[in-house]
C-alpha positions in Angstrom: -11.2 -29.9 -7.1 -11.8 -26.1 -6.8 -10.3 -24.6 -3.9 -12.1 -21.4 -2.1 -10.2 -18.4 -1.7 -11.6 -15.6 0.7 -9.9 -12.5 1.9 -11.3 -10.8 5.0 -10.5 -6.9 4.5 -11.2 -6.5 8.1 -8.4 -8.4 10.3 -9.9 -11.2 12.9 -10.6 -10.1 16.5 -9.3 -11.8 19.7 -10.5 -11.9 23.1 -8.5 -9.8 25.5 -9.4 -9.4 29.3 -13.0 -9.2 27.8 -12.5 -7.0 25.0 -12.7 -7.9 21.5 -9.2 -6.8 20.0 -8.4 -7.1 16.5 -5.0 -9.1 15.6 -3.7 -6.3 13.7 -3.8 -3.6 16.8 -2.0 -6.4 19.0 0.6 -6.7 16.6 1.0 -2.8 16.3 1.6 -2.9 20.2 4.3 -5.5 19.7 5.8 -3.8 17.0 6.1 -0.9 19.3 7.1 -2.5 22.0 10.0 -4.1 20.4 10.9 -0.7 18.9 10.8 0.9 22.1 13.0 -2.1 23.6 15.6 -1.2 20.9 15.8 2.4 21.2 16.4 1.9 25.1 19.2 -0.7 24.0 20.8 1.7 21.9 20.5 4.8 24.1 21.9 3.0 26.9 24.3 0.6 25.5 25.5 2.4 21.8 25.4 6.0 22.6 27.9 6.3 25.5 30.2 4.8 23.3 30.0 7.4 20.8 32.8 9.7 20.1 33.9 13.0 19.0 35.4 11.4 15.8 32.6 8.9 14.4 33.7 6.0 12.7 31.6 2.9 11.6 27.9 2.6 13.0 28.3 6.1 14.3 29.4 8.0 11.5 26.6 6.1 9.4 24.0 7.1 11.8 24.8 10.7 11.8 25.1 10.8 8.6 21.5 9.3 7.8 20.1 11.6 10.5 22.0 14.8 9.0 20.6 13.8 5.5 17.1 12.9 6.9 17.3 16.6 8.7 18.1 17.9 5.5 15.0 16.7 3.5 12.5 17.5 6.0 14.3 21.1 6.8 14.5 21.8 2.8 10.2 20.9 3.0 9.6 22.8 5.9 11.4 25.9 6.1 13.8 24.5 8.1 12.0 23.2 10.8 13.4 19.6 11.1 14.0 19.3 14.6 10.4 17.9 15.8 9.2 16.7 12.4 12.3 14.7 11.7 12.1 12.5 14.8 8.6 12.2 13.6 9.3 11.1 10.2 12.1 8.9 11.5 9.3 7.0 13.7 6.7 7.0 10.7 9.3 5.0 8.6 10.2 2.7 10.9 6.7 1.9 12.0 5.6 1.3 8.5 8.7 -0.6 7.6 8.3 -2.6 10.9 4.5 -3.4 9.8 5.5 -4.5 6.6 8.4 -7.1 8.1 5.9 -8.7 10.6 4.5 -10.6 7.2 7.5 -12.5 7.0 6.3 -14.5 10.4 3.3 -15.2 8.9 1.3 -12.3 10.6 -0.9 -9.8 9.1 0.7 -6.5 8.4 -1.0 -3.7 10.6 -0.7 -1.4 7.4 -3.2 -3.7 5.4 -5.7 -2.8 8.0 -7.3 0.4 6.8 -8.4 1.6 10.1 -4.2 1.7 11.0 -3.3 3.6 7.7 -6.4 6.1 8.1 -5.0 6.5 11.6 -2.0 7.6 10.2 -3.3 9.8 7.7 -5.5 11.5 10.8 -2.1 12.5 12.4 -0.9 13.8 9.4 -4.0 15.5 8.9 -3.2 16.9 12.3 0.1 18.2 11.7 -0.7 19.7 8.8 -3.0 22.2 10.4 -0.8 22.4 13.6 2.1 23.7 11.0 0.1 25.7 9.0 -1.1 27.8 12.0 2.2 28.0 13.3 3.6 29.3 10.3 0.7 31.6 9.0 -0.8 32.2 12.4 -4.3 31.7 13.3 -6.3 33.8 10.8 -3.8 33.7 8.1 -4.5 30.0 8.1 -8.4 30.6 8.1 -8.2 33.1 5.3 -6.3 30.6 3.2 -10.0 28.4 3.8 -11.9 30.9 1.6 -11.2 28.7 -1.2 -13.8 25.7 -0.9 -11.0 23.5 -3.1 -8.3 24.5 -0.8 -10.6 23.2 2.1 -11.9 20.1 0.7 -8.4 18.8 -0.5 -7.0 19.7 3.5 -9.5 16.8 4.4 -9.3 14.5 1.1 -5.6 14.6 0.9 -5.1 12.3 4.3 -7.6 10.2 3.2 -6.3 9.6 -0.3 -3.1 8.6 1.5 -4.7 6.6 4.0 -6.5 4.8 1.0 -3.4 4.3 -1.2 -1.2 2.8 1.7 -3.9 0.5 2.6 -4.6 -0.6 -1.3 -1.0 -1.3 -1.7 -0.3 -3.4 1.2 -3.8 -5.2 1.3 -3.0 -6.0 -2.2 0.5 -7.4 -1.6 -0.9 -9.6 1.3 -3.5 -10.8 -1.2 -0.6 -11.8 -4.0 1.2 -13.8 -1.5 -1.6 -15.9 -0.4 -2.7 -16.4 -4.1 0.6 -17.7 -4.5 0.6 -20.1 -1.7 -3.0 -21.5 -2.7 -1.9 -21.7 -6.5 1.4 -23.7 -5.7 0.3 -25.7 -2.7 2.7 -27.6 -1.8 5.1 -26.7 -4.0 4.9 -23.0 -2.3 8.8 -23.5 -1.5 10.8 -20.8 -3.5 9.0 -18.4 -5.5 6.6 -17.2 -2.6 9.4 -16.6 -0.8 11.2 -14.8 -3.2 8.0 -12.7 -4.0 7.3 -12.0 -0.5 10.8 -10.6 -0.2 9.4 -8.0 -2.7 6.0 -7.0 -1.0 7.5 -7.3 2.2 10.5 -5.4 2.2 11.0 -3.4 -1.1 7.6 -2.8 -2.0 7.2 -1.2 1.9 9.8 0.9 1.1 8.4 2.5 -1.5 5.4 2.9 -0.1 6.7 4.4 3.2 8.9 6.8 0.7 5.6 8.2 -0.9 3.4 8.2 2.5 6.2 10.3 4.2 7.0 12.6 0.8 3.0 13.4 0.7 3.1 14.1 4.3 5.7 16.5 3.7 4.3 17.8 0.7 0.9 18.6 2.4 2.5 19.9 5.4 4.8 22.4 3.1 1.6 23.2 1.3 -0.6 24.3 4.3 2.1 26.8 5.3 2.9 28.3 1.9 -1.0 29.2 1.0 -1.4 32.7 -0.3 -4.4 34.3 0.5 -6.4 35.1 -2.6 
């Protein structure tokens, strides 16, 4: 007997206090709450135990932060302090959004409205940093070239589509495996799921973050024609 395979591009909606809210929004709220609690516990429990001569976990964390600041600062002409925190938060959000699929929940990044929202933040930062680095008039002069003006808005949409397409495609592959294998779906879907829920999101997060930094750097380096 043939089994029908249906895919909903848009996530299911749930009634919460009389309002229809998508499941991915609820999952996103849960992720934000979990990350907030973990950050609070880290600040209250771990940070007071830090020493001047770092060892173990403290040394690893400081090395990771220094590496992140170096990468962001290199891309953004030394301005790593505000953007380093954003890039770190963005990476945590992207990876956590994929990780929840291991618990049978739909990843927020497989919802186009989520990835479009992240791209909108990137668009805001691109222009904010462009105006800050080049001044108001200097940034506006860069828009004399219609191609640059158009690409300024197309790039974030392209980033949103890329992230959504890859994450949504991974979700479909996992669902197809479970459908095809039926009651035998034990080992293989789990192994494939580890790739699409851990390694694949790592690649997509790296690409999204790299494109964000590249767009911000390009906005500040545009030369007048």
